[in-house]
C-alpha positions in Angstrom: -10.1 -20.9 -15.1 -13.4 -19.3 -14.1 -12.7 -15.9 -15.7 -15.0 -16.6 -18.7 -18.0 -17.5 -16.5 -19.9 -14.2 -16.0 -21.4 -15.0 -12.6 -18.4 -16.8 -11.1 -16.8 -13.7 -9.6 -20.0 -12.7 -7.8 -20.3 -16.2 -6.3 -16.7 -16.3 -5.2 -16.9 -12.8 -3.6 -20.1 -13.9 -1.8 -18.5 -17.0 -0.5 -15.4 -15.2 0.7 -17.5 -12.5 2.3 -19.6 -15.2 4.0 -16.4 -16.8 5.4 -15.0 -13.4 6.6 -18.4 -12.4 8.1 -18.6 -15.8 9.9 -15.1 -15.2 11.4 -16.0 -11.7 12.5 -19.2 -13.1 14.1 -17.2 -15.6 16.0 -14.7 -13.1 17.2 -17.5 -10.6 18.1 -19.2 -13.3 20.1 -16.0 -14.0 22.1 -15.7 -10.2 22.7 -19.2 -10.0 24.2 -21.1 -8.9 21.1 -18.6 -6.6 19.5 -19.6 -5.2 16.1 -17.7 -3.6 13.3 -20.5 -1.7 11.6 -21.8 1.5 13.3 -24.9 1.6 11.0 -26.1 -1.8 12.2 -25.4 -0.9 15.8 -27.5 2.2 15.5 -30.3 0.4 13.7 -30.5 -2.3 16.4 -30.5 0.4 19.1 -33.2 2.4 17.4 -35.3 -0.8 16.9 -35.0 -1.6 20.6 -33.2 -4.8 20.0 -30.3 -5.8 22.1 -29.1 -4.7 25.5 -27.3 -1.5 24.4 -27.9 1.7 26.4 -27.1 5.3 25.3 -23.9 5.1 27.3 -22.8 1.8 25.7 -23.6 3.3 22.3 -21.5 6.4 23.1 -18.5 4.1 23.9 -19.1 1.8 21.0 -18.8 4.4 18.2 -15.3 5.6 19.1 -14.1 2.0 19.7 -15.4 1.1 16.2 -13.7 4.1 14.7 -10.4 3.4 16.4 -10.7 -0.3 15.3 -11.3 0.7 11.7 -8.4 3.2 11.7 -6.1 0.5 13.3 -7.1 -2.1 10.8 -6.6 0.2 7.9 -3.2 1.3 9.1 -2.2 -2.3 9.6 -3.3 -3.2 6.1 -1.5 -0.2 4.6 1.7 -1.1 6.5 1.5 -4.8 5.7 0.7 -4.6 2.0 3.7 -4.9 -0.3 4.8 -1.7 -2.0 4.1 -3.0 -5.6 0.4 -3.4 -4.7 -0.2 -0.1 -2.9 -1.3 1.6 -6.1 -4.3 -0.8 -6.2 -5.7 0.4 -2.9 -8.1 3.2 -3.6 -10.7 4.9 -1.4 -14.2 5.6 -2.5 -14.8 8.1 -5.2 -18.0 9.6 -6.6 -18.4 8.3 -10.1 -21.5 10.5 -10.8 -22.6 14.0 -9.8 -22.6 14.8 -6.1 -26.4 14.8 -5.7 -26.9 11.5 -7.5 -24.1 9.9 -5.5 -25.5 11.2 -2.2 -29.0 10.0 -3.1 -27.7 6.6 -4.2 -25.7 6.2 -0.9 -28.7 7.2 1.1 -31.0 4.7 -0.6 -28.5 1.9 -0.6 -27.6 2.5 3.1 -31.3 2.6 4.0 -31.9 -0.6 2.0 -29.0 -2.5 3.5 -29.8 -1.4 7.1 -33.5 -2.3 6.7 -32.7 -5.7 5.1 -30.1 -6.5 7.9 -32.7 -5.7 10.5 -35.3 -7.8 8.7 -32.9 -10.8 8.4 -31.6 -10.5 12.0 -35.0 -10.0 13.6 -37.4 -11.9 11.4 -35.1 -14.1 9.4 -34.1 -17.7 9.8 -33.1 -19.0 13.3 -29.9 -20.6 12.0 -26.9 -18.3 12.4 -25.3 -19.9 9.3 -28.4 -19.0 7.1 -28.6 -15.5 8.5 -24.9 -15.0 7.7 -25.4 -16.4 4.2 -28.4 -14.2 3.5 -26.5 -11.2 4.8 -23.6 -12.0 2.5 -25.9 -12.2 -0.5 -27.6 -9.0 0.3 -24.5 -7.0 1.1 -22.6 -8.2 -2.0 -25.6 -7.5 -4.2 -26.2 -4.0 -2.9 -22.5 -3.1 -2.9 -22.3 -4.3 -6.5 -25.3 -2.1 -7.5 -23.8 0.8 -5.6 -20.3 0.5 -7.2 -21.5 2.2 -10.3 -22.2 5.3 -8.3 -19.6 5.6 -5.5 -17.4 2.5 -5.7 -17.6 0.0 -2.9 -18.3 2.4 0.0 -22.0 2.0 1.0 -21.2 3.6 4.4 -20.6 7.2 5.3 -18.2 6.1 8.1 -16.1 4.3 5.5 -16.1 7.3 3.2 -14.9 9.7 5.9 -12.4 7.2 7.2 -10.9 6.6 3.8 -10.6 10.3 3.2 -9.0 10.9 6.6 -6.4 8.1 6.0 -5.7 9.5 2.5 -5.1 13.0 3.9 -3.0 11.6 6.8 -0.8 9.6 4.4 -0.4 12.6 2.1 0.6 14.7 5.1 3.2 12.2 6.2 4.6 11.9 2.7 5.0 15.7 2.5 6.8 16.0 5.8 
């Protein structure tokens, strides 16, 4: 019954994202600081925040990539056949240069704001997660007019590789 309220979908998406991000934070805490986003991991390393070394960063990136591939494969296998046509990877909705520029600006903005919130933001983890949810949903919404919901080069290349892999399997 909220379809007629123009801002309701954004609020619902933000709340759902907040819940998922909170769950990921709890799981990451149990796993000793695991992270699902290579961009934020790199940004924190470059800022000198955290206990990561160059060796731990070299191990984190492949682990994050394998985790992303495993999660996407699990989703693709678990989703019912009648809904698979709704799953779509990122696609450039504007010319290539505009899309690349938009991705660069939006990725820089989200990384900078994540660093700002995490390093200088509120002390409460709940407020940090809520602010991150608002920022991420807002920037992804603005970016969706350019390249869909990607906002991350790792996601774009991952979605492309999964699409090619599934196409290859279907041809064989």
